[in-house]
Wavefront OBJ file of the C-alpha trace (Angstrom):
o trace
v -16.839 -6.177 26.453
v -19.861 -4.722 24.558
v -20.276 -5.930 21.013
v -21.593 -2.636 19.657
v -20.624 0.923 20.644
v -23.739 2.733 21.910
v -24.287 6.465 21.465
v -23.807 6.907 25.201
v -20.424 5.203 25.016
v -19.466 7.382 22.041
v -20.510 10.537 23.877
v -18.463 9.674 26.958
v -15.495 8.560 24.877
v -15.575 11.730 22.792
v -15.481 13.875 25.918
v -12.562 11.878 27.291
v -10.514 11.753 24.114
v -11.612 13.908 21.194
v -10.363 17.479 20.838
v -11.228 18.277 17.227
v -14.440 18.939 15.342
v -14.985 15.726 13.409
v -18.386 16.696 12.005
v -17.040 19.131 9.432
v -17.711 17.994 5.855
v -14.728 16.436 4.160
v -15.022 15.848 0.425
v -13.036 13.563 -1.826
v -11.326 16.556 -3.399
v -10.376 17.737 0.108
v -8.817 14.375 0.774
v -6.782 14.361 -2.426
v -5.630 17.958 -2.115
v -5.388 18.649 1.612
v -4.886 15.379 3.492
v -1.355 15.901 4.710
v -1.465 12.875 7.026
v -3.394 9.654 6.379
v -3.719 6.812 8.876
v -4.013 3.152 7.882
v -4.994 0.569 10.481
v -3.600 -2.845 9.560
v -4.983 -6.070 11.011
v -2.565 -8.090 13.128
v -0.581 -10.774 11.299
v 2.146 -11.146 8.686
v -0.155 -12.514 5.995
v -2.511 -9.631 6.689
v 0.265 -7.138 5.974
v 1.147 -9.001 2.778
v -2.465 -8.734 1.606
v -2.558 -5.049 2.555
v 0.482 -4.190 0.433
v -1.396 -3.583 -2.876
v -3.892 -1.279 -1.147
v -1.049 0.720 0.419
v 0.576 1.050 -2.999
v -2.661 2.466 -4.438
v -2.971 4.886 -1.529
v 0.561 6.093 -2.204
v -0.248 6.668 -5.881
v -3.572 8.387 -5.131
v -2.115 10.598 -2.371
v 1.516 11.161 -3.391
v 1.981 14.250 -1.220
v 0.378 12.798 1.915
v 2.288 11.287 4.802
v 1.082 7.703 5.279
v 1.075 6.418 8.852
v 0.469 2.708 9.420
v -0.509 1.173 12.748
v 1.087 -2.258 13.073
v 1.746 -4.993 15.608
v 4.795 -7.152 16.296
v 7.189 -7.471 13.370
v 4.741 -6.478 10.627
v 6.870 -3.463 9.713
v 9.790 -5.775 8.826
v 7.862 -6.956 5.781
v 8.045 -3.465 4.272
v 11.696 -2.928 5.108
v 13.295 -0.753 2.435
v 9.937 0.109 0.861
v 8.711 3.658 0.245
v 5.008 2.941 0.736
v 4.697 4.013 4.377
v 6.315 7.033 6.013
v 5.737 6.125 9.668
v 5.012 2.889 11.500
v 3.276 3.142 14.867
v 3.139 0.083 17.131
v -0.281 -0.667 18.566
v 0.234 -0.977 22.342
v -0.271 -4.069 24.462
v -2.435 -3.381 27.476
v -4.834 -4.931 29.964
v -6.842 -3.877 32.991
v -7.261 -0.338 34.330
v -3.685 0.630 33.559
v -4.293 -0.544 30.015
v -7.051 2.024 29.571
v -4.587 4.775 30.436
v -2.064 3.292 27.975
v -4.748 3.320 25.296
v -5.672 6.911 26.142
v -2.027 7.974 25.736
v -1.869 6.120 22.430
v -5.006 7.901 21.182
v -3.514 11.237 22.267
v -0.360 10.489 20.265
v -2.394 9.759 17.111
v -4.524 12.850 17.743
v -1.423 15.034 18.055
v -0.347 13.894 14.596
v -3.383 15.783 13.190
v -4.483 12.987 10.885
v -7.115 14.056 8.329
v -8.213 10.625 7.068
v -8.119 7.020 8.298
v -8.618 3.704 6.517
v -9.637 0.759 8.661
v -8.625 -2.559 7.051
v -9.361 -5.005 9.877
v -12.308 -7.346 9.208
v -12.406 -8.767 12.718
v -14.162 -7.188 15.667
v -11.661 -5.123 17.637
v -13.185 -2.660 20.067
v -10.098 -0.497 20.597
v -8.999 -0.338 16.963
v -12.473 0.527 15.736
v -12.788 3.428 18.158
v -9.352 4.830 17.357
v -10.106 7.041 14.291
v -13.102 8.660 15.982
v -11.370 9.232 19.300
v -8.315 10.666 17.552
v -10.548 13.254 15.864
v -10.076 12.001 12.309
v -12.608 13.656 10.021
v -12.786 11.088 7.217
v -13.026 7.531 8.583
v -13.346 4.870 5.884
v -13.971 1.127 6.044
v -15.633 -1.655 4.123
v -19.215 -2.419 4.985
v -19.258 -4.801 7.927
v -19.738 -5.046 11.663
v -18.281 -1.674 12.707
v -20.494 0.959 11.127
v -21.950 4.397 11.816
v -21.175 6.493 13.795
v -17.617 5.179 14.158
v -17.053 5.539 10.399
v -18.532 8.027 7.958
v -17.416 6.384 4.689
v -18.490 2.801 4.070
v -17.459 1.137 0.817
v -19.521 -1.766 -0.492
v -17.318 -4.304 -2.355
v -18.647 -6.002 -5.472
v -18.020 -9.403 -3.903
v -18.086 -9.530 -0.112
v -16.583 -13.050 -0.186
v -13.576 -12.084 -2.319
v -9.969 -12.721 -1.277
v -8.897 -10.401 1.532
v -6.309 -8.814 -0.778
v -9.061 -7.798 -3.212
v -11.274 -6.533 -0.377
v -8.450 -4.304 0.851
v -8.088 -2.908 -2.661
v -11.829 -2.228 -2.825
v -11.577 0.093 0.179
v -9.185 2.489 -1.555
v -10.435 2.190 -5.142
v -12.787 5.157 -4.714
v -9.687 7.355 -4.406
v -7.947 6.173 -7.535
v -8.128 7.492 -11.049
v -8.336 5.559 -14.304
v -5.146 3.646 -15.003
v -3.968 3.390 -11.404
v -2.826 -0.174 -10.787
v -1.515 -1.607 -7.521
v 1.954 -2.961 -6.948
v 2.303 -6.341 -5.278
v 4.802 -7.453 -2.672
v 7.851 -9.408 -3.787
v 10.990 -10.559 -2.035
v 14.010 -8.478 -3.129
v 16.162 -10.280 -5.673
v 19.239 -9.935 -3.472
v 17.542 -11.957 -0.722
v 16.347 -14.530 -3.260
v 19.908 -14.954 -4.553
v 21.269 -15.447 -1.024
v 18.659 -18.149 -0.419
v 19.533 -19.784 -3.742
v 23.190 -20.026 -2.749
v 22.276 -21.511 0.649
v 20.169 -24.197 -1.012
v 22.965 -25.009 -3.480
v 25.329 -25.533 -0.559
v 22.897 -27.565 1.567
v 21.438 -29.547 -1.346
v 24.207 -29.960 -3.925
v 22.281 -32.633 -5.825
v 20.293 -30.454 -8.233
v 18.223 -33.460 -9.353
v 16.551 -33.528 -5.951
v 13.493 -31.367 -5.462
v 13.083 -29.164 -2.408
v 9.791 -29.760 -0.581
v 8.780 -27.349 2.173
v 6.557 -28.533 5.025
v 4.838 -25.925 7.171
v 4.927 -25.930 10.984
v 2.956 -22.695 11.343
v -0.347 -22.225 13.137
v -3.329 -21.879 10.835
v -5.317 -18.673 10.360
v -7.931 -20.095 12.773
v -5.239 -20.460 15.461
v -5.129 -24.258 15.289
v -2.019 -26.417 14.990
v -1.362 -27.494 11.404
v -2.208 -31.045 10.265
v 1.523 -31.729 10.413
v 1.248 -35.522 10.497
v -0.690 -35.393 7.217
v 1.809 -32.951 5.698
v 4.756 -35.194 6.622
v 3.117 -38.314 5.201
v 2.393 -36.445 1.980
v 5.981 -35.201 1.744
v 7.358 -38.699 2.332
v 5.005 -40.216 -0.231
v 5.976 -37.530 -2.726
v 9.678 -38.293 -2.143
v 8.983 -41.881 -3.143
v 7.784 -40.591 -6.523
v 10.298 -37.800 -7.085
v 13.745 -37.594 -5.418
v 13.292 -34.877 -2.797
v 14.662 -33.271 0.351
v 12.275 -31.972 2.973
v 12.729 -28.581 4.671
v 10.744 -27.534 7.748
v 9.511 -23.959 7.585
v 7.366 -21.790 9.837
v 6.392 -18.229 10.639
v 7.791 -16.657 13.837
v 5.085 -18.301 15.974
v 4.982 -21.970 14.883
v 2.065 -24.168 15.845
v 4.483 -27.080 16.285
v 7.901 -26.537 17.820
v 10.831 -28.264 16.131
v 11.691 -30.151 19.321
v 8.257 -31.830 19.127
v 8.789 -33.185 15.637
v 10.440 -36.434 16.761
v 7.068 -37.848 17.739
v 6.104 -37.852 14.067
v 8.920 -40.236 13.159
v 12.644 -40.312 12.514
v 13.061 -38.335 9.317
v 16.107 -36.725 7.764
v 15.184 -33.071 7.422
v 17.260 -30.672 5.348
v 18.972 -28.485 7.941
v 18.836 -24.867 6.786
v 19.838 -22.116 9.246
v 17.442 -19.170 9.470
v 17.788 -16.094 11.661
v 14.637 -14.206 10.698
v 11.273 -14.544 9.021
v 12.690 -12.980 5.883
v 15.297 -15.762 5.797
v 12.406 -18.229 5.904
v 10.746 -16.428 2.993
v 13.990 -16.723 1.036
v 14.087 -20.508 1.545
v 10.387 -20.716 0.692
v 11.073 -18.955 -2.608
v 13.399 -21.848 -3.570
v 10.922 -24.650 -2.859
v 9.751 -26.768 -5.782
v 6.702 -27.727 -3.730
v 5.232 -26.357 -0.511
v 2.818 -28.404 1.613
v 0.857 -26.300 4.056
v -2.458 -25.470 5.684
v -4.103 -22.034 5.653
v -1.139 -20.294 7.299
v 0.709 -17.036 6.738
v 3.342 -18.877 4.707
v 0.646 -20.223 2.376
v -0.154 -16.692 1.239
v 3.513 -15.767 0.844
v 4.072 -18.915 -1.228
v 1.182 -17.988 -3.530
v 2.512 -14.423 -3.804
v 5.952 -15.746 -4.856
v 4.560 -18.276 -7.327
v 5.739 -21.347 -5.398
v 3.705 -24.470 -6.339
v 1.663 -25.039 -3.199
v -0.546 -27.849 -1.945
v -2.908 -26.287 0.628
v -4.866 -28.344 3.162
v -7.868 -26.237 4.172
v -10.215 -27.166 7.003
v -13.953 -26.661 7.359
v -13.251 -23.770 9.765
v -11.324 -21.700 7.212
v -12.948 -18.505 5.941
v -13.477 -18.594 2.173
v -12.041 -15.068 1.974
v -8.614 -16.622 2.659
v -8.662 -18.380 -0.739
v -6.625 -16.487 -3.386
v -8.360 -15.742 -6.657
v -5.405 -16.994 -8.723
v -2.019 -18.599 -8.190
v 0.063 -21.772 -8.438
v -1.752 -23.640 -5.707
v -4.113 -26.547 -5.350
v -6.587 -26.428 -2.496
v -7.614 -29.692 -0.837
v -10.576 -29.646 1.530
v -10.532 -31.436 4.855
v -12.842 -34.253 3.809
v -10.462 -35.180 0.997
v -7.102 -34.848 2.758
v -8.325 -36.623 5.881
v -9.724 -39.637 3.997
v -7.532 -40.028 0.902
v -4.410 -42.241 1.228
v -1.213 -40.139 1.206
v 0.203 -42.115 -1.729
v -2.777 -41.145 -3.873
v -2.561 -37.490 -2.885
v 1.194 -37.594 -3.565
v 0.484 -38.660 -7.143
v -1.880 -35.708 -7.437
v 0.861 -33.429 -6.085
v 3.359 -34.809 -8.583
v 0.973 -34.128 -11.489
v 0.264 -30.669 -10.073
v 3.964 -29.756 -9.803
v 4.610 -30.952 -13.347
v 1.706 -28.841 -14.623
v 2.826 -25.516 -13.187
v 5.938 -23.394 -13.457
v 7.209 -21.160 -10.677
v 6.703 -17.517 -11.592
l 1 2 3 4 5 6 7 8 9 10 11 12 13 14 15 16 17 18 19 20 21 22 23 24 25 26 27 28 29 30 31 32 33 34 35 36 37 38 39 40 41 42 43 44 45 46 47 48 49 50 51 52 53 54 55 56 57 58 59 60 61 62 63 64 65 66 67 68 69 70 71 72 73 74 75 76 77 78 79 80 81 82 83 84 85 86 87 88 89 90 91 92 93 94 95 96 97 98 99 100 101 102 103 104 105 106 107 108 109 110 111 112 113 114 115 116 117 118 119 120 121 122 123 124 125 126 127 128 129 130 131 132 133 134 135 136 137 138 139 140 141 142 143 144 145 146 147 148 149 150 151 152 153 154 155 156 157 158 159 160 161 162 163 164 165 166 167 168 169 170 171 172 173 174 175 176 177 178 179 180 181 182 183 184 185 186 187 188 189 190 191 192 193 194 195 196 197 198 199 200 201 202 203 204 205 206 207 208 209 210 211 212 213 214 215 216 217 218 219 220 221 222 223 224 225 226 227 228 229 230 231 232 233 234 235 236 237 238 239 240 241 242 243 244 245 246 247 248 249 250 251 252 253 254 255 256 257 258 259 260 261 262 263 264 265 266 267 268 269 270 271 272 273 274 275 276 277 278 279 280 281 282 283 284 285 286 287 288 289 290 291 292 293 294 295 296 297 298 299 300 301 302 303 304 305 306 307 308 309 310 311 312 313 314 315 316 317 318 319 320 321 322 323 324 325 326 327 328 329 330 331 332 333 334 335 336 337 338 339 340 341 342 343 344 345 346 347 348 349 350 351 352 353 354 355 356 357 358
């Protein structure tokens, strides 16, 4: 797969796909007044959708009369269930081989038929098919942050003040040029009804209110690696020796460690909490007094919900995954791999006592 779209490739692709004149000028006033349909291209992943939420809220405020269409993968749309931010969700297709090209062509035709006037590309990773989509669908205004997918695929490139900022802030930077003074983003939160249901479940499963609830994360990290689960378990056990606690195992829908593999880490008494969906998991996470995790999707949800979080980052983690603020303490790999768990547990205890869940 080529790493940069050549002009020859663009010419051939335009002949195969494009049906509209995309070289017409399109001003900011045109966008605000006449963009009836606006496309947003979300990166794959649940945490990615969480960090896109504030930018979508600003788009909605800046373009109240536009129809916002969001391209998603998997169960990303579930995160915005009941929200009014997005009008239409479109699933990005799975494809491979020659037949996959035809699937992609049909997908492009569907987006083109929607007559989208503007597109915002939020994915920071190289993705050949996603990056071509706005151009091939004949979208006139194609906006992205400055990065690896530039002209002529996109005709609006926004330069953020800090290119190493948290991904949430980078997403906001892409749509800020549309906003007017006083426009502030909304941030994702779990509905209070779901929080209350989770609270009642915890009361039933952990009737001793003097015990703390400690969540341990089984999820794969943002780099695709398995979590340092053995370290997380030792930390949780050491913490329990300092503060009476029950340990709950949590994960996103695609855990890096399956629950039937946990026995090899020792015979522990986990708090058994039934969960049917990822949103159920988020409800239980909201009730944790401490969450021990790596750089996973759940880490970012925990920070968003104000859950005191001890995060074990590795040397491979992108600095743009570090939130600017929040009730978390980040421990680098050199420290968590060499410091005795009992010592880190004391640090966790002091950390928990120093913060209050928002």
